[in-house]
C-alpha positions as CSV (number, residue, x, y, z in Angstrom):
1,X,8.1,-19.0,13.5
2,X,4.7,-20.0,15.0
3,X,3.0,-20.1,11.6
4,X,5.8,-22.2,10.1
5,X,5.5,-24.7,13.0
6,X,1.7,-24.8,12.7
7,X,1.9,-25.2,9.0
8,X,4.4,-28.1,9.3
9,X,2.1,-29.8,11.8
10,X,-0.9,-29.5,9.6
11,X,1.0,-30.9,6.6
12,X,2.0,-34.0,8.7
13,X,-1.6,-34.5,9.9
14,X,-2.8,-34.2,6.3
15,X,-0.2,-36.7,4.9
16,X,-0.7,-39.4,7.6
17,X,-4.3,-39.0,8.4
18,X,-6.2,-36.3,6.6
19,X,-5.6,-37.4,3.1
20,X,-7.3,-40.7,3.6
21,X,-10.3,-39.1,5.2
22,X,-10.6,-36.6,2.3
23,X,-10.5,-39.5,-0.2
24,X,-13.2,-41.4,1.8
25,X,-15.4,-38.3,1.8
26,X,-15.1,-37.8,-1.9
27,X,-15.7,-41.5,-2.5
28,X,-19.0,-41.2,-0.7
29,X,-20.3,-38.7,-3.2
30,X,-18.6,-40.2,-6.3
31,X,-19.2,-43.9,-6.2
32,X,-17.9,-45.6,-9.3
33,X,-18.9,-49.3,-9.2
34,X,-17.4,-50.8,-12.4
35,X,-18.4,-54.3,-13.4
36,X,-15.7,-56.1,-15.4
37,X,-16.3,-59.1,-17.7
38,X,-15.8,-62.4,-15.9
39,X,-15.6,-65.2,-18.4
40,X,-12.9,-67.3,-19.9
41,X,-13.5,-65.7,-23.3
42,X,-12.7,-62.3,-21.9
43,X,-9.4,-63.3,-20.3
44,X,-6.3,-61.8,-22.0
45,X,-3.1,-63.7,-22.7
46,X,-0.5,-62.9,-20.1
47,X,3.3,-63.1,-20.0
48,X,4.8,-63.0,-16.5
49,X,8.2,-61.5,-16.0
50,X,10.0,-62.7,-12.9
51,X,13.1,-60.7,-12.1
52,X,15.8,-62.9,-10.6
53,X,19.3,-62.7,-9.4
54,X,20.8,-65.8,-7.7
55,X,17.3,-67.2,-6.7
56,X,18.1,-70.9,-7.0
57,X,16.6,-71.6,-3.6
58,X,13.1,-70.4,-4.6
59,X,12.9,-70.2,-8.4
60,X,11.4,-73.6,-8.9
61,X,8.7,-73.1,-6.3
62,X,8.0,-69.7,-7.8
63,X,7.4,-71.2,-11.3
64,X,5.2,-73.9,-9.9
65,X,3.2,-71.4,-7.9
66,X,2.5,-69.3,-11.1
67,X,1.7,-72.3,-13.3
68,X,-0.7,-73.7,-10.6
69,X,-2.9,-70.5,-10.8
70,X,-6.4,-70.9,-12.0
71,X,-5.8,-69.5,-15.5
72,X,-6.1,-71.1,-19.0
73,X,-2.7,-72.8,-19.8
74,X,-2.6,-71.6,-23.4
75,X,-2.9,-67.9,-22.3
76,X,0.0,-68.1,-19.8
77,X,3.8,-67.8,-20.2
78,X,6.5,-67.3,-17.6
79,X,9.6,-65.4,-18.5
80,X,12.5,-65.6,-16.0
81,X,14.7,-62.4,-16.4
82,X,18.0,-63.6,-14.9
83,X,20.4,-60.8,-14.2
84,X,23.5,-62.9,-14.8
85,X,22.9,-65.2,-11.9
86,X,26.0,-67.1,-10.7
87,X,24.2,-69.9,-8.8
88,X,22.0,-72.6,-10.3
89,X,19.1,-70.3,-11.1
90,X,19.6,-70.4,-14.9
91,X,20.1,-74.2,-15.0
92,X,16.9,-74.8,-13.0
93,X,14.9,-72.6,-15.3
94,X,16.4,-73.8,-18.5
95,X,15.8,-77.4,-17.6
96,X,12.2,-76.9,-16.4
97,X,10.0,-79.4,-18.4
98,X,7.2,-77.0,-19.2
99,X,7.5,-75.2,-22.6
100,X,5.6,-72.2,-21.2
101,X,8.7,-71.3,-19.1
102,X,11.4,-69.2,-20.8
103,X,14.8,-68.1,-19.6
104,X,16.1,-64.7,-20.6
105,X,19.7,-64.2,-19.3
106,X,20.4,-60.5,-19.1
107,X,23.6,-59.8,-21.1
108,X,24.6,-56.6,-19.3
109,X,24.2,-57.5,-15.6
110,X,23.3,-53.9,-15.0
111,X,20.4,-54.5,-12.6
112,X,16.7,-55.4,-12.3
113,X,15.3,-52.8,-14.7
114,X,17.7,-53.7,-17.5
115,X,16.9,-57.4,-17.0
116,X,13.2,-56.6,-17.3
117,X,13.7,-54.5,-20.4
118,X,15.5,-57.5,-22.1
119,X,12.7,-59.8,-21.1
120,X,10.2,-57.4,-22.6
121,X,11.7,-58.1,-26.0
122,X,10.5,-61.7,-25.7
123,X,6.9,-61.1,-24.7
124,X,3.9,-61.3,-27.1
125,X,0.9,-61.4,-24.8
126,X,-1.7,-58.7,-24.4
127,X,-0.8,-58.2,-20.8
128,X,2.6,-58.3,-19.1
129,X,2.9,-59.0,-15.3
130,X,6.0,-58.0,-13.4
131,X,6.7,-59.9,-10.2
132,X,9.6,-61.1,-8.0
133,X,11.1,-64.5,-7.3
134,X,10.1,-64.5,-3.6
135,X,6.4,-63.5,-4.2
136,X,3.6,-66.0,-4.0
137,X,0.2,-65.7,-5.8
138,X,-3.1,-67.0,-4.5
139,X,-4.6,-69.5,-6.8
140,X,-7.2,-67.0,-8.2
141,X,-4.7,-64.1,-8.4
142,X,-4.3,-64.0,-12.2
143,X,-8.1,-64.1,-12.9
144,X,-8.8,-61.3,-10.4
145,X,-5.9,-59.2,-11.6
146,X,-6.7,-59.5,-15.3
147,X,-10.5,-58.9,-15.1
148,X,-10.2,-55.0,-15.2
149,X,-8.4,-55.3,-18.6
150,X,-11.8,-56.0,-20.1
151,X,-12.2,-52.2,-19.9
152,X,-10.2,-50.7,-22.7
153,X,-9.5,-47.6,-20.6
154,X,-7.5,-49.6,-18.0
155,X,-3.8,-49.6,-18.7
156,X,-2.3,-50.9,-15.4
157,X,-3.7,-53.2,-12.6
158,X,-2.0,-53.7,-9.3
159,X,-2.7,-56.5,-7.0
160,X,-3.1,-56.4,-3.2
161,X,0.2,-57.4,-1.7
162,X,0.1,-58.9,1.8
163,X,3.5,-59.0,3.5
164,X,4.5,-61.8,5.8
165,X,7.6,-62.6,7.9
166,X,8.7,-65.8,9.6
167,X,10.6,-63.8,12.2
168,X,9.0,-62.3,15.2
169,X,11.2,-59.3,15.6
170,X,8.4,-56.7,15.9
171,X,9.5,-54.7,12.8
172,X,6.9,-56.5,10.6
173,X,4.1,-55.6,13.1
174,X,5.0,-52.0,13.1
175,X,5.3,-51.9,9.3
176,X,1.8,-53.5,9.1
177,X,0.1,-50.4,10.4
178,X,1.8,-48.3,7.7
179,X,0.9,-50.8,5.0
180,X,-2.7,-51.1,5.9
181,X,-3.0,-47.3,5.7
182,X,-1.3,-47.5,2.3
183,X,-3.7,-50.1,0.9
184,X,-6.7,-48.1,2.1
185,X,-5.4,-45.0,0.2
186,X,-4.8,-47.0,-2.9
187,X,-8.3,-48.5,-2.8
188,X,-9.9,-45.0,-2.6
189,X,-7.6,-43.5,-5.3
190,X,-8.5,-46.4,-7.5
191,X,-12.2,-45.8,-7.0
192,X,-11.8,-42.2,-7.9
193,X,-9.6,-42.9,-11.0
194,X,-6.6,-41.0,-9.6
195,X,-4.3,-43.9,-8.6
196,X,-0.8,-43.6,-10.0
197,X,1.2,-46.4,-8.3
198,X,1.3,-50.1,-7.7
199,X,3.4,-52.8,-6.0
200,X,6.2,-53.9,-8.3
201,X,5.8,-57.6,-7.4
202,X,2.2,-57.8,-8.6
203,X,1.9,-55.2,-11.4
204,X,0.2,-55.9,-14.7
205,X,0.2,-53.6,-17.7
206,X,-1.0,-53.7,-21.3
207,X,1.9,-54.5,-23.5
208,X,1.0,-51.6,-25.8
209,X,1.4,-49.2,-22.9
210,X,4.9,-50.2,-21.7
211,X,7.8,-47.9,-22.3
212,X,11.5,-48.8,-21.5
213,X,12.2,-48.8,-17.8
214,X,15.1,-46.5,-16.8
215,X,17.8,-48.5,-15.0
216,X,17.7,-46.2,-11.9
217,X,13.9,-46.2,-11.6
218,X,11.6,-49.0,-10.4
219,X,8.8,-50.4,-12.6
220,X,6.4,-49.8,-9.7
221,X,6.9,-46.1,-10.1
222,X,7.4,-45.4,-13.8
223,X,5.0,-48.0,-15.4
224,X,1.8,-46.5,-13.8
225,X,3.1,-43.0,-14.5
226,X,3.6,-43.7,-18.2
227,X,0.2,-45.3,-18.4
228,X,-1.3,-42.1,-16.8
229,X,0.5,-39.9,-19.3
230,X,-1.1,-41.9,-22.1
231,X,-4.6,-41.4,-20.6
232,X,-5.1,-44.9,-19.1
233,X,-6.5,-45.7,-15.7
234,X,-4.6,-47.5,-13.0
235,X,-6.7,-49.9,-11.0
236,X,-6.1,-51.5,-7.6
237,X,-7.5,-55.0,-7.7
238,X,-8.5,-55.6,-4.1
239,X,-9.3,-59.3,-4.6
240,X,-6.0,-60.1,-6.4
241,X,-4.0,-61.3,-3.4
242,X,-0.3,-62.0,-3.5
243,X,2.2,-62.5,-0.7
244,X,5.7,-61.4,-0.2
245,X,8.4,-61.4,2.5
246,X,8.6,-58.4,4.7
247,X,11.8,-56.9,6.0
248,X,12.2,-58.1,9.5
249,X,15.2,-56.1,10.8
250,X,15.7,-52.4,11.4
251,X,18.6,-52.1,9.0
252,X,16.9,-53.9,6.1
253,X,13.7,-51.8,6.6
254,X,15.7,-48.6,6.7
255,X,17.7,-49.5,3.6
256,X,14.4,-50.5,1.8
257,X,12.9,-47.1,2.5
258,X,16.0,-45.3,1.3
259,X,16.2,-47.3,-1.9
260,X,12.5,-47.0,-2.7
261,X,12.4,-43.3,-2.0
262,X,15.5,-42.7,-4.1
263,X,14.2,-44.6,-7.1
264,X,10.6,-43.4,-6.9
265,X,11.5,-39.7,-6.3
266,X,13.7,-39.8,-9.3
267,X,11.0,-41.5,-11.5
268,X,8.2,-39.2,-10.4
269,X,10.1,-36.0,-11.2
270,X,11.0,-37.3,-14.6
271,X,7.3,-37.4,-15.2
272,X,6.8,-33.9,-13.8
273,X,4.0,-33.1,-16.2
274,X,1.7,-35.3,-14.1
275,X,2.4,-33.0,-11.1
276,X,0.8,-30.1,-12.9
277,X,-2.7,-29.6,-11.4
278,X,-3.9,-27.7,-14.4
279,X,-3.1,-30.5,-16.9
280,X,-3.8,-33.5,-14.7
281,X,-5.8,-32.3,-11.7
282,X,-6.7,-35.7,-10.2
283,X,-3.4,-37.4,-10.7
284,X,-1.5,-34.4,-9.5
285,X,-3.6,-34.3,-6.4
286,X,-2.8,-37.9,-5.6
287,X,0.9,-37.6,-6.4
288,X,1.4,-34.6,-4.3
289,X,-0.6,-35.9,-1.4
290,X,0.4,-39.6,-1.6
291,X,4.0,-39.4,-2.7
292,X,5.8,-36.1,-2.8
293,X,4.5,-34.7,0.6
294,X,5.1,-38.1,2.3
295,X,8.7,-38.2,1.1
296,X,9.1,-34.6,2.3
297,X,7.5,-35.3,5.7
298,X,10.8,-35.8,7.6
299,X,11.7,-32.2,6.8
300,X,8.4,-31.0,8.2
301,X,9.0,-33.2,11.3
302,X,12.4,-31.5,11.8
303,X,10.9,-28.0,11.4
304,X,8.1,-28.8,13.8
305,X,10.5,-30.3,16.4
306,X,13.1,-27.5,16.2
307,X,10.4,-24.7,16.1
308,X,8.5,-26.1,19.0
309,X,11.6,-26.3,21.1
310,X,12.5,-22.7,20.2
311,X,9.0,-21.5,21.1
312,X,8.8,-23.4,24.4
313,X,9.6,-20.4,26.5
314,X,7.1,-18.1,24.8
315,X,3.9,-19.5,26.3
316,X,2.3,-22.4,28.2
317,X,0.9,-23.8,24.9
318,X,4.3,-24.1,23.3
319,X,5.8,-25.5,26.5
320,X,3.2,-28.3,26.5
321,X,3.7,-28.8,22.7
322,X,7.5,-29.1,23.3
323,X,6.8,-31.6,26.1
324,X,4.5,-33.7,23.9
325,X,7.2,-33.7,21.2
326,X,9.8,-34.9,23.6
327,X,7.4,-37.7,24.7
328,X,6.9,-38.6,21.1
329,X,10.6,-39.1,20.5
330,X,10.9,-40.9,23.8
331,X,8.1,-43.3,22.7
332,X,10.1,-43.8,19.5
333,X,13.2,-44.8,21.5
334,X,11.0,-47.2,23.6
335,X,9.6,-48.6,20.4
336,X,13.1,-49.3,19.1
337,X,13.9,-51.1,22.4
338,X,10.7,-53.1,22.2
339,X,11.7,-54.2,18.7
340,X,15.2,-55.0,19.8
341,X,14.3,-56.9,22.9
342,X,10.9,-58.4,21.7
343,X,8.5,-56.5,24.0
344,X,5.0,-56.4,22.6
345,X,4.1,-52.7,22.7
346,X,2.1,-51.9,19.5
347,X,1.7,-48.1,19.9
348,X,5.4,-47.3,20.5
349,X,6.4,-49.7,17.8
350,X,4.2,-47.8,15.4
351,X,5.8,-44.5,16.5
352,X,9.3,-46.1,16.0
353,X,8.3,-47.3,12.5
354,X,7.1,-43.8,11.6
355,X,10.4,-42.3,12.7
356,X,12.4,-45.0,10.9
357,X,10.4,-44.6,7.7
358,X,10.9,-40.8,7.8
359,X,14.6,-41.3,8.3
360,X,14.6,-43.5,5.2
361,X,12.5,-40.9,3.2
362,X,14.9,-38.1,4.2
363,X,18.1,-40.0,3.2
364,X,16.4,-41.2,-0.1
365,X,15.4,-37.7,-1.0
366,X,18.8,-36.3,-0.2
367,X,20.5,-39.0,-2.3
368,X,18.1,-38.4,-5.2
369,X,18.8,-34.7,-5.1
370,X,22.5,-35.6,-5.1
371,X,21.8,-37.8,-8.1
372,X,22.9,-41.0,-6.4
373,X,22.1,-44.1,-8.4
374,X,20.8,-47.3,-6.8
375,X,20.3,-50.6,-8.6
376,X,18.7,-53.3,-6.4
377,X,16.3,-56.2,-6.4
378,X,14.5,-55.5,-3.1
């Protein structure tokens, strides 16, 4: 039992701390500073697919935000993939006065991925960018995002998503620590050429690389994996800044974790060849460390917690370990209370966010193993 508990603890330390330090160490000895072409002549044509379902409140501003980006007008088109919206979304898009804006109304109403697949039938540009109706691009976003495509070996480029929230509930603050860690990991993986994921609301891909997106798997998961299977690199564009809304309630954050884990676990195992360290050593290393082990971390948390409790009477060391574990969960409860009642306690909020995320991971994995299907926009 002792060895199992120690192993579980080491796995958790590796997933949430050690992996990033390993990547940073490797990056120090394997610097790969790539210079991309930075001229109007090198910019590719780009079609932007905006997935939308009843987004009348924001769709006009979204279109205007995209068209206001610093990018040659003749190289840019906006395709609104409306999943049978029942509000004024379709009317607003269809009556928009700019010919670069196209409405594609999904005929099946089966979800985001199917709407995106139908929109793909109407794209002709060299690069396709997937985004959401509530996202916002910085003015130089498109230029920064498309620069890496001047390298023929690059198949997917993901932007740097910065999450914001108008509510001061404390959930967004706790999430922020997690997201900053995630961005640092992506930056290192990108430098090493082993990145295999991107944010779905700022994900660009060569049109020739795209494969149909399964209805129960998100584009943020399967598009980078398909590119990696074809031998292309996935790049994290640090200077391509986009903004999106962050979940600001405990329930919405938990549901988001469940949904993302379910869809991404399913998509990753459908591309299981990339998990083979003999065929794809770099990508397999990143997928196991960055995704699979993270999604499995709640099970290691449970093993460590139960095992430590069972061993508490064996020695002073395990008694102290059990006491520390109890304090950890107590801090999580205090963190939940600080979020609920608005107390500014960053450390305990972070612990609560960790426990909440792990609960979402666990439910998502269990649902995936039970073959539960989720179709959602956020």
